[in-house]
PAZAPA-4460 file (N, C-alpha, C; in steps of 0.05 Angstrom, whole numbers, plus 32768, in hexadecimal, padded with zeros to 4 digits):
% residues 252
    n_x    n_y    n_z   ca_x   ca_y   ca_z    c_x    c_y    c_z   seq   type   mol
   7D1C   837B   814F   7D33   836F   815D   7D44   835F   8149     1      M     A
   7D5E   8362   814B   7D6F   8353   8138   7D71   8336   8141     2      S     A
   7D73   8324   812D   7D75   8307   8134   7D90   8302   8142     3      P     A
   7D8F   82EE   8154   7DA7   82E7   8163   7DB9   82D5   8151     4      I     A
   7DD2   82DB   814F   7DE5   82CC   813F   7DF8   82BD   8151     5      A     A
   7E02   82A6   8147   7E15   8296   8157   7E2E   8291   8146     6      Y     A
   7E3F   82A6   8142   7E57   82A2   8132   7E6D   8293   8141     7      P     A
   7E80   828A   8132   7E97   827D   813E   7EA7   8291   814F     8      I     A
   7EAB   82A9   8144   7EB6   82BF   8153   7EA8   82D8   8148     9      N     A
   7EAC   82F0   8154   7E9D   8307   814B   7E9F   830E   812E    10      P     A
   7EB3   8305   8120   7EB7   830D   8104   7EB6   82F6   80F1    11      S     A
   7EAE   82DF   80FA   7EB0   82C8   80E8   7E96   82B7   80E9    12      Q     A
   7E8A   82B2   80D1   7E72   82A1   80D0   7E7A   8284   80CC    13      S     A
   7E67   8272   80CF   7E6C   8255   80CB   7E76   8250   80AF    14      L     A
   7E69   825C   809B   7E71   8257   807F   7E8C   8263   807A    15      L     A
   7E92   827A   8086   7EAC   8286   8082   7EC2   8275   808E    16      A     A
   7EBD   8269   80A5   7ED0   8258   80B2   7ED6   823F   80A0    17      A     A
   7EC1   8233   8095   7EC4   821D   8083   7ED4   8225   806A    18      A     A
   7ECD   823C   805F   7EDA   8245   8047   7EF8   824A   804B    19      R     A
   7F00   8254   8063   7F1C   825A   8068   7F2C   8240   806A    20      D     A
   7F1F   8229   8070   7F2E   8210   8073   7F30   8200   8059    21      S     A
   7F24   820B   8043   7F23   81FC   802A   7F35   820A   8016    22      I     A
   7F44   81FC   8006   7F56   8208   7FF2   7F46   821B   7FDF    23      P     A
   7F55   822B   7FD0   7F4A   8241   7FC0   7F33   823A   7FAD    24      S     A
   7F37   8225   7F9D   7F22   821F   7F89   7F08   8218   7F96    25      E     A
   7F09   8207   7FAB   7EF1   8200   7FB9   7EE6   8218   7FC9    26      A     A
   7EF7   822A   7FD1   7EEE   8242   7FDF   7EDD   8253   7FCD    27      T     A
   7EE5   8256   7FB3   7ED5   8265   7FA1   7EB9   8259   7F9D    28      A     A
   7EB8   823F   7F9B   7E9E   8231   7F98   7E8D   8235   7FB1    29      I     A
   7E9A   8233   7FC9   7E8B   8236   7FE2   7E80   8252   7FE4    30      L     A
   7E8F   8266   7FDA   7E85   8281   7FDA   7E6D   8284   7FC8    31      G     A
   7E6D   8277   7FB1   7E56   8277   7F9F   7E3D   826B   7FAD    32      M     A
   7E42   8254   7FBB   7E2C   8247   7FC9   7E21   8259   7FDF    33      I     A
   7E33   8266   7FED   7E2A   8278   8002   7E18   828F   7FF8    34      E     A
   7E21   829A   7FE1   7E11   82B0   7FD6   7DF6   82A5   7FCB    35      R     A
   7DF7   828E   7FBE   7DDF   8282   7FB4   7DCB   827C   7FCA    36      A     A
   7DD5   8273   7FE1   7DC4   826C   7FF7   7DB5   8284   8002    37      A     A
   7DC0   829C   7FFF   7DB3   82B4   8009   7D9E   82BF   7FF5    38      R     A
   7D9E   82B3   7FDD   7D8B   82BD   7FC8   7D72   82AB   7FC9    39      D     A
   7D5B   82B6   7FD1   7D43   82A6   7FD2   7D3A   829C   7FB7    40      P     A
   7D43   82A7   7FA1   7D3B   829F   7F87   7D4F   828C   7F7A    41      A     A
   7D61   8281   7F8A   7D76   8270   7F7F   7D6A   8257   7F72    42      V     A
   7D77   824F   7F5C   7D6E   8236   7F4E   7D7A   821E   7F5D    43      D     A
   7D68   820C   7F66   7D71   81F5   7F76   7D84   81E4   7F66    44      I     A
   7D7E   81E0   7F4C   7D90   81D0   7F3B   7DAC   81DC   7F3A    45      D     A
   7DAC   81F6   7F38   7DC6   8204   7F37   7DD5   81FF   7F51    46      K     A
   7DC7   8201   7F68   7DD4   81FD   7F82   7DDF   81E0   7F83    47      M     A
   7DD0   81CD   7F7A   7DD9   81B1   7F7B   7DF2   81AD   7F69    48      E     A
   7DF3   81BB   7F52   7E0A   81B8   7F41   7E23   81C5   7F4E    49      R     A
   7E1F   81DB   7F5C   7E35   81E8   7F6B   7E3F   81D5   7F81    50      L     A
   7E2D   81C9   7F8F   7E35   81B6   7FA4   7E44   819E   7F99    51      L     A
   7E3B   8194   7F83   7E48   817D   7F76   7E64   8185   7F6C    52      E     A
   7E66   819D   7F61   7E80   81A6   7F58   7E94   81A9   7F6F    53      R     A
   7E8A   81B3   7F86   7E9B   81B6   7F9D   7EA4   819B   7FA7    54      R     A
   7E93   8187   7FA7   7E9A   816D   7FB0   7EB0   8161   7F9E    55      E     A
   7EAE   8166   7F84   7EC3   815C   7F72   7EDE   8169   7F77    56      R     A
   7EDD   8183   7F7C   7EF6   8192   7F82   7F03   8188   7F9B    57      I     A
   7EF2   8184   7FB0   7EFD   817A   7FC9   7F08   815E   7FC6    58      L     A
   7EFB   814D   7FB6   7F05   8132   7FB2   7F20   8133   7FA4    59      A     A
   7F22   8145   7F90   7F3C   8147   7F81   7F52   8151   7F93    60      R     A
   7F4C   8164   7FA4   7F60   816E   7FB7   7F68   8159   7FCB    61      E     A
   7F55   8149   7FD4   7F5B   8133   7FE6   7F6E   811F   7FDA    62      A     A
   7F69   8119   7FC0   7F7B   8106   7FB1   7F97   8112   7FAF    63      E     A
   7F99   812C   7FA9   7FB3   8138   7FA7   7FC2   8137   7FC2    64      T     A
   7FB3   813D   7FD8   7FBF   813C   7FF2   7FC8   8120   7FF9    65      A     A
   7FB8   810C   7FF0   7FBF   80EF   7FF5   7FD9   80E9   7FE7    66      F     A
   7FDC   80F1   7FCE   7FF5   80EB   7FBF   800D   80F9   7FCC    67      D     A
   8009   8111   7FD4   801F   8120   7FE0   8028   8113   7FFA    68      T     A
   8015   810C   800B   801B   80FF   8024   8028   80E4   8020    69      A     A
   801F   80D5   800C   802B   80BB   8006   8049   80BE   7FFF    70      M     A
   804E   80D2   7FEE   806A   80D7   7FE5   807B   80DE   7FFD    71      A     A
   8071   80EF   800F   8080   80F8   8026   8085   80E1   8039    72      E     A
   8070   80D0   803D   8074   80B9   804F   8089   80A6   8044    73      A     A
   8088   80A1   802A   809B   808E   801E   80B8   8097   8020    74      Q     A
   80BC   80B2   8020   80D8   80BC   8022   80E3   80B7   803E    75      T     A
   80D2   80B2   8052   80DB   80AD   806D   80DF   808F   8073    76      E     A
   80D5   807E   8061   80D6   8061   8067   80F0   8055   805D    77      M     A
   80FB   8044   806E   8115   8037   8068   8111   8019   8064    78      R     A
   8124   800C   8058   8122   7FEF   8054   811E   7FE1   806F    79      P     A
   810F   7FCB   806F   8109   7FBC   8087   8119   7FA2   8087    80      V     A
   8127   7F9D   809D   8138   7F85   809E   8127   7F6C   80A0    81      A     A
   8132   7F56   8096   8125   7F3C   8097   8129   7F30   80B3    82      Q     A
   8114   7F2C   80C2   8116   7F24   80DE   810C   7F08   80E3    83      D     A
   8101   7EFA   80CF   80F5   7EE0   80D3   8101   7ECC   80BF    84      S     A
   80FF   7EB2   80C6   8109   7E9C   80B5   80F3   7E8C   80AA    85      D     A
   80F6   7E84   8091   80E3   7E72   8083   80F2   7E57   8080    86      N     A
   80EB   7E43   8091   80FA   7E29   808F   80F5   7E1A   8076    87      P     A
   80DE   7E1E   8068   80D8   7E10   8050   80EB   7E18   8039    88      Q     A
   80F0   7E32   8038   8101   7E3C   8022   811D   7E44   802B    89      T     A
   8122   7E3F   8045   813C   7E46   8051   8143   7E63   804B    90      R     A
   8131   7E75   8050   8135   7E91   804A   812B   7EA2   8061    91      S     A
   8132   7EBB   8061   8128   7ECE   8075   8115   7EE1   8068    92      K     A
   8103   7EEC   8078   80F0   7F00   806E   80E9   7F13   8084    93      Y     A
   80DD   7F2A   807D   80D5   7F3E   8090   80B8   7F38   8099    94      A     A
   80B4   7F34   80B2   8099   7F2D   80BC   8087   7F46   80BB    95      S     A
   806C   7F40   80BD   8059   7F57   80BD   805F   7F69   80D5    96      Y     A
   8066   7F5D   80EC   806B   7F6D   8104   8082   7F80   80FE    97      V     A
   8098   7F76   80F1   80AE   7F88   80EB   80A7   7F9E   80D8    98      A     A
   8098   7F97   80C3   808F   7FAB   80B0   807D   7FC0   80BD    99      L     A
   806A   7FB6   80CD   8057   7FC8   80DA   8065   7FDC   80ED   100      D     A
   8078   7FD1   80FC   8087   7FE2   810F   8097   7FF8   8100   101      A     A
   80A0   7FF1   80E8   80B1   8004   80D9   80A0   801A   80CB   102      A     A
   8089   8012   80C1   807A   8026   80B0   8062   8032   80BE   103      V     A
   8056   8025   80D2   803D   8031   80DE   8042   804D   80E9   104      R     A
   8057   8051   80F9   805A   806C   8104   805C   8082   80EE   105      P     A
   8068   807A   80D7   806B   808D   80C2   8051   8093   80B4   106      I     A
   8042   807E   80AC   802A   8083   809D   8014   808F   80AE   107      Y     A
   8014   8089   80C8   8000   8096   80DA   8006   80B3   80DD   108      V     A
   8020   80BA   80DF   8028   80D6   80E1   801F   80E6   80C9   109      K     A
   801E   80DA   80B2   8016   80E7   8099   7FF7   80E5   8094   110      H     A
   7FE9   80DA   80A8   7FCC   80DB   80A6   7FBF   80C2   8099   111      G     A
   7FCE   80AD   8093   7FC2   8096   8086   7FB8   8082   809B   112      F     A
   7FA3   8074   8093   7F98   805D   80A3   7F95   8045   8090   113      S     A
   7F9A   802D   809A   7F98   8015   808B   7F83   8002   8097   114      L     A
   7F73   7FF6   8086   7F5F   7FE2   808E   7F61   7FCA   807D   115      S     A
   7F69   7FB3   8089   7F6B   7F9A   807A   7F52   7F89   807C   116      F     A
   7F4C   7F7A   8067   7F35   7F69   8067   7F38   7F54   8051   117      N     A
   7F24   7F43   804D   7F24   7F30   8037   7F0B   7F36   8026   118      T     A
   7F0C   7F2E   800C   7EF6   7F33   7FFA   7EF2   7F1C   7FE7   119      A     A
   7EDB   7F1C   7FDA   7ED6   7F08   7FC6   7EE4   7F0F   7FAC   120      E     A
   7EE6   7EFC   7F9A   7EF2   7F01   7F80   7F0C   7EF3   7F7B   121      G     A
   7F17   7EE6   7F90   7F31   7ED8   7F8C   7F2D   7EBE   7F7C   122      A     A
   7F42   7EB5   7F6E   7F40   7E9C   7F60   7F3D   7E85   7F74   123      P     A
   7F37   7E6D   7F6A   7F34   7E55   7F7B   7F4D   7E51   7F8C   124      D     A
   7F49   7E49   7FA5   7F5F   7E42   7FB7   7F71   7E5B   7FBC   125      L     A
   7F65   7E72   7FBB   7F73   7E8B   7FC1   7F62   7E9C   7FD4   126      H     A
   7F6F   7EAE   7FE2   7F61   7EC1   7FF3   7F68   7EDD   7FEA   127      V     A
   7F53   7EEE   7FE5   7F58   7F0A   7FDD   7F5B   7F1B   7FF7   128      R     A
   7F73   7F25   7FFC   7F78   7F36   8012   7F76   7F53   8009   129      V     A
   7F67   7F64   8017   7F63   7F7F   800E   7F6E   7F93   8023   130      T     A
   7F75   7FAA   801A   7F7D   7FC0   802C   7F72   7FDA   8022   131      C     A
   7F64   7FE8   8034   7F5A   8003   802E   7F6C   8017   803B   132      R     A
   7F78   8028   802B   7F8A   803D   8035   7F7B   8058   8033   133      V     A
   7F77   8065   804A   7F67   807D   804A   7F77   8094   8056   134      A     A
   7F72   80AC   804B   7F7D   80C5   8056   7F6A   80DB   8050   135      R     A
   7F60   80E8   8065   7F4D   80FF   8060   7F35   80F5   8051   136      G     A
   7F2F   8103   803B   7F18   80FB   802A   7F1F   80E9   8014   137      G     A
   7F37   80DE   8013   7F3F   80CC   7FFD   7F46   80B1   8008   138      A     A
   7F42   809C   7FF7   7F4A   8081   7FFF   7F50   8071   7FE5   139      H     A
   7F5F   805C   7FE9   7F66   804A   7FD3   7F64   802D   7FDD   140      R     A
   7F5B   801C   7FCB   7F58   8000   7FD2   7F6D   7FEF   7FC3   141      N     A
   7F79   7FDD   7FD2   7F8D   7FCB   7FC6   7F84   7FAE   7FCD   142      Y     A
   7F8C   7F9B   7FBC   7F87   7F7F   7FC3   7F9C   7F6D   7FB7   143      H     A
   7F9E   7F56   7FC3   7FB2   7F42   7FBA   7FA6   7F26   7FBE   144      L     A
   7FA7   7F16   7FA9   7F9C   7EFA   7FAB   7FB3   7EE8   7FB3   145      D     A
   7FB0   7EDB   7FCA   7FC4   7EC9   7FD5   7FBC   7EAC   7FD4   146      M     A
   7FCE   7E9A   7FCC   7FC8   7E7D   7FCC   7FC0   7E73   7FE8   147      P     A
   7FAC   7E63   7FE9   7FA4   7E57   8003   7F9E   7E3A   8000   148      A     A
   7FAF   7E2C   7FF1   7FAA   7E10   7FEB   7FB8   7DFD   7FFE   149      D     A
   7FC8   7E09   8011   7FD6   7DF8   8024   7FEF   7DEB   8019   150      G     A
   7FF8   7DF2   8001   8010   7DE6   7FF5   8029   7DF5   7FFE   151      K     A
   803F   7DE6   8000   8058   7DF2   8006   8068   7DFA   7FEE   152      G     A
   8081   7E03   7FF1   8091   7E0C   7FDB   8096   7DF6   7FC6   153      A     A
   8096   7DDD   7FD0   809B   7DC6   7FBE   8082   7DB9   7FB4   154      K     A
   806A   7DC4   7FBA   8051   7DBA   7FB0   8044   7DA6   7FC2   155      G     A
   8050   7D9F   7FD9   8043   7D8B   7FEB   8030   7D99   7FFE   156      G     A
   801D   7D89   800A   800B   7D93   801D   8019   7D98   8038   157      D     A
   8019   7DB1   8041   8027   7DB7   805A   8015   7DC2   806F   158      V     A
   7FFC   7DC8   8069   7FEA   7DD4   807D   7FCD   7DCF   8075   159      M     A
   7FBB   7DD2   8088   7F9E   7DCF   8082   7F94   7DE8   8073   160      T     A
   7F7C   7DE6   8068   7F71   7DFD   805A   7F6C   7E14   806D   161      R     A
   7F64   7E0E   8085   7F5F   7E24   8099   7F79   7E32   809F   162      T     A
   7F8E   7E22   80A4   7FA9   7E2E   80A9   7FB2   7E3D   8091   163      H     A
   7FAE   7E32   8079   7FB7   7E3F   8060   7FA9   7E5A   805C   164      A     A
   7F90   7E5B   8063   7F81   7E75   8060   7F8D   7E8A   8072   165      T     A
   7F91   7E82   808C   7F9D   7E95   809E   7FB9   7E9E   8095   166      G     A
   7FC9   7E8B   808B   7FE3   7E91   8081   7FE2   7EA4   8069   167      S     A
   7FCF   7E9F   8057   7FCC   7EB0   803F   7FC5   7ECD   8047   168      A     A
   7FB4   7ED0   805B   7FAC   7EEB   8064   7FC5   7EF9   8070   169      I     A
   7FD4   7EEA   8080   7FEC   7EF6   808C   8000   7EFF   8077   170      T     A
   8005   7EED   8063   8017   7EF4   804D   800C   7F0C   803E   171      Y     A
   7FF2   7F0B   8038   7FE6   7F21   8029   7FE9   7F3C   8036   172      G     A
   7FE4   7F3D   8050   7FE7   7F56   805F   8004   7F60   805D   173      R     A
   8017   7F4D   8060   8033   7F55   805F   803B   7F5F   8044   174      R     A
   8033   7F51   802F   803A   7F5A   8014   802C   7F74   800D   175      Y     A
   8013   7F77   8014   8005   7F90   800E   8012   7FA8   801C   176      L     A
   8019   7FA4   8035   8025   7FBA   8045   803F   7FC4   8038   177      L     A
   8050   7FB1   802F   8069   7FB9   8023   8064   7FC5   8007   178      S     A
   8050   7FBB   7FF8   804A   7FC4   7FDD   803E   7FE0   7FDE   179      M     A
   802C   7FE5   7FF0   801E   7FFF   7FF1   8032   8016   7FF6   180      I     A
   8045   8012   8008   8058   8027   800E   8073   8023   8001   181      F     A
   8075   800F   7FEF   808D   800A   7FDF   80A5   8006   7FF2   182      N     A
   80A1   7FF5   8006   80B6   7FF0   801A   80C9   7FDA   8011   183      V     A
   80E3   7FDF   8011   80F7   7FCB   800A   80FB   7FB9   8022   184      A     A
   80FE   7F9F   801C   8102   7F8C   8032   811D   7F7E   802F   185      V     A
   812C   7F7D   8044   8146   7F6F   8044   815C   7F7D   8035   186      G     A
   8157   7F97   802E   816C   7FA5   801E   8177   7FBC   8030   187      E     A
   8188   7FB4   8042   8193   7FC7   8055   81AE   7FD2   804B   188      R     A
   81B6   7FE9   8057   81D0   7FF4   8051   81E6   7FE2   805B   189      D     A
   81F8   7FDA   8049   820D   7FC8   8051   8229   7FD5   8050   190      D     A
   8229   7FF0   8052   8241   7FFF   8052   8252   7FFB   8039   191      D     A
   8244   7FF5   8023   8252   7FF2   8009   825E   7FD7   8004   192      G     A
   825A   7FC3   8016   8266   7FA9   8013   825C   7F9B   7FF9   193      N     A
   8242   7F9D   7FF4   8238   7F90   7FDC   8244   7F9C   7FC3   194      A     A
   8246   7FB7   7FC2   8251   7FC4   7FAB   826F   7FBD   7FA7   195      A     A
   827C   7FB6   7FBE   8298   7FAF   7FBC   829D   7F92   7FB6   196      G     A
   8287   7F83   7FB2   828B   7F67   7FAB   8289   7F54   7FC2   197      G     A
   8284   7F5F   7FDB   8283   7F4E   7FF2   8266   7F46   7FFA   198      N     A
   8252   7F4D   7FEA   8237   7F47   7FF1   8231   7F29   7FED   199      G     A
   8224   7F1D   8001   821D   7F00   7FFF   8208   7EFC   7FEA   200      A     A
   820A   7EE6   7FDB   81F6   7EDF   7FC7   81E7   7EC6   7FD1   201      V     A
   81D2   7EBE   7FC2   81C2   7EA7   7FCA   81D3   7E8E   7FCA   202      I     A
   81CC   7E7B   7FDB   81DA   7E61   7FDC   81CE   7E4E   7FC8   203      N     A
   81DA   7E36   7FC7   81D2   7E22   7FB3   81B5   7E1A   7FB6   204      A     A
   81AC   7E16   7FCF   8191   7E0E   7FD5   817D   7E24   7FCD   205      E     A
   8184   7E3D   7FD2   8172   7E53   7FCB   8171   7E56   7FAD   206      Q     A
   8187   7E52   7F9F   8188   7E53   7F82   8176   7E3D   7F76   207      L     A
   8177   7E25   7F82   8166   7E0F   7F78   8149   7E16   7F7C   208      K     A
   8142   7E22   7F92   8126   7E2A   7F97   811C   7E3E   7F82   209      T     A
   812D   7E52   7F7C   8126   7E66   7F68   8123   7E5A   7F4C   210      I     A
   8135   7E48   7F45   8134   7E3B   7F2B   811B   7E2A   7F29   211      Q     A
   8113   7E1C   7F3E   80FA   7E0C   7F3E   80E2   7E1E   7F39   212      S     A
   80E1   7E35   7F47   80CB   7E47   7F44   80CA   7E53   7F28   213      L     A
   80E1   7E58   7F1C   80E2   7E63   7F01   80D6   7E4F   7EEE   214      I     A
   80DD   7E36   7EF1   80D2   7E21   7EDF   80B4   7E1E   7EE4   215      V     A
   80AC   7E1E   7EFD   8090   7E1B   7F04   807F   7E31   7EFA   216      E     A
   8089   7E49   7EFA   8079   7E60   7EF1   807D   7E67   7ED3   217      T     A
   8090   7E59   7EC6   8095   7E5E   7EAA   80A2   7E79   7EA5   218      G     A
   80B2   7E82   7EB9   80BE   7E9D   7EB7   80D6   7E9C   7EA5   219      S     A
   80DC   7EB3   7E99   80F3   7EB7   7E88   810B   7EBE   7E9A   220      D     A
   8120   7EAE   7E99   8137   7EB2   7EAB   8144   7ECD   7EA6   221      I     A
   8147   7ED4   7E8C   8154   7EED   7E85   8144   7F05   7E90   222      G     A
   812A   7F04   7E8D   811A   7F1A   7E97   811A   7F1B   7EB5   223      K     A
   811A   7F03   7EC2   811B   7F03   7EDF   8135   7F0E   7EEA   224      F     A
   814B   7F07   7EDD   8165   7F12   7EE5   8166   7F30   7EE2   225      C     A
   8159   7F3A   7ECC   8158   7F57   7EC8   8148   7F64   7EDE   226      K     A
   8132   7F56   7EE6   8120   7F61   7EFB   8130   7F62   7F15   227      Y     A
   8140   7F4D   7F1A   8150   7F4C   7F33   816A   7F5C   7F31   228      M     A
   816F   7F67   7F19   8187   7F78   7F15   81A1   7F68   7F19   229      K     A
   81A2   7F50   7F0E   81BA   7F40   7F0F   81BF   7F34   7EF4   230      V     A
   81D8   7F2B   7EEF   81DF   7F20   7ED5   81D6   7F03   7ED3   231      A     A
   81D5   7EF4   7EE9   81CD   7ED8   7EE9   81C1   7ED1   7F04   232      E     A
   81B2   7EBC   7F05   81A4   7EB4   7F1E   81B6   7EB1   7F36   233      L     A
   81CD   7EA4   7F34   81DF   7EA0   7F4C   81E8   7EBB   7F58   234      P     A
   81E6   7ED1   7F49   81EF   7EEB   7F52   81DA   7EF9   7F63   235      A     A
   81C3   7EEE   7F66   81AE   7EFB   7F76   81B7   7EFE   7F93   236      I     A
   81B7   7F16   7F9E   81C0   7F1B   7FB9   81AF   7F0A   7FCD   237      P     A
   81BC   7F00   7FE1   81AD   7EF0   7FF6   8198   7F01   8003   238      A     A
   819D   7F1B   8006   818A   7F2D   8013   8170   7F30   8002   239      A     A
   8172   7F29   7FE8   815B   7F2D   7FD7   814E   7F12   7FCF   240      R     A
   8155   7EFD   7FDD   814A   7EE2   7FD7   812C   7EE2   7FDB   241      F     A
   8122   7EEE   7FF1   8106   7EEE   7FF6   80F7   7EFF   7FE2   242      Q     A
   8104   7F15   7FD8   80F7   7F25   7FC3   80F3   7F15   7FAA   243      N     A
   8108   7F04   7FA4   8106   7EF3   7F8C   80EF   7EDF   7F8F   244      A     A
   80ED   7ED2   7FA7   80D7   7EBF   7FAC   80BC   7ECD   7FAA   245      L     A
   80BA   7EE5   7FB5   80A0   7EF3   7FB5   8098   7EF9   7F98   246      D     A
   80AB   7F01   7F87   80A4   7F08   7F6B   809B   7EEF   7F5C   247      A     A
   80A8   7ED9   7F60   80A1   7EC1   7F52   8087   7EB5   7F5C   248      L     A
   8083   7EB5   7F77   806A   7EAB   7F82   8053   7EBC   7F7A   249      N     A
   8057   7ED6   7F77   8041   7EE7   7F6E   8039   7EE0   7F52   250      A     A
   804C   7ED9   7F41   8046   7ED1   7F25   8037   7EB7   7F25   251      K     A
   803F   7EA4   7F38   8033   7E8A   7F39   8016   7E8C   7F41   252      K     A
***
C-alpha cells in the first residue's frame, strides 16, 4: 500500500511551496537541501552548512528589501508643519502627535514597525531613548541620549528629575522618529515666497538664543551658517529656527 501524502495541492509539496516563495539564490540552496534530505547517506555537517548558507542568503535579501522599502516610504513623506509652541525659546515645533500622524500610515503601509524603549549606557543626567525598526526578517536599532537634568534653555532649574526624564523620553521619541525617516520639520511649500525674498527670518530674541547656544557649545559660526545654508545668523529662516536649536542642543 502506498503511503498517504498530504500535499498543499495535487501537484505541490510543502518544500516546493516554500521554494516558490523564496528568491532564486535561496531557491537553489533549498533545492540542494531537499535533495540531501532524501539521501540516507547525507553528511550531517554538510546539511548544517547548507542550512547556515541559506540563512545568510535570506538575511541579506531581507536587508535589501528593508532598504528598498525605506527608500519608497521616504519618497512619500512630506515636511511636517510646526503645530506646537515652546514658551521658553519662543519658538514653534512639530509635536510627536503631528509627526506620528504624518508618517505612521506610510511606514506601516511599507511593512515597518517601530518599538521605543530606554536603555543603559547614557551619560550622567541623560536618558538613552531607543527605537527598534523592523520589517520582515530585518531590523535596525537606533538610539539618542537626551539631557534629563531639569535645566531650561538658560541653564536654570525648570522641572523635577522625574518630569525631566519624562520630557527627555518624549523629546527622544520625536527626534528619533524624524531622524529615522529623514522627515523635514517646519519646511513647508511657501509658493516661492522665500525664494523671492519674502520669507520671514528669525527675530532678535531667537537670534540671541542661537548665539547663546553657539557660545555654550563652542560651535564655529561659519560652519554653523554653512550647515543652515545661510550667509549669516540673522538670515536663518524663521521656519528653521527649531532645526537650528535641535542641532545645537544635540551638540551640547
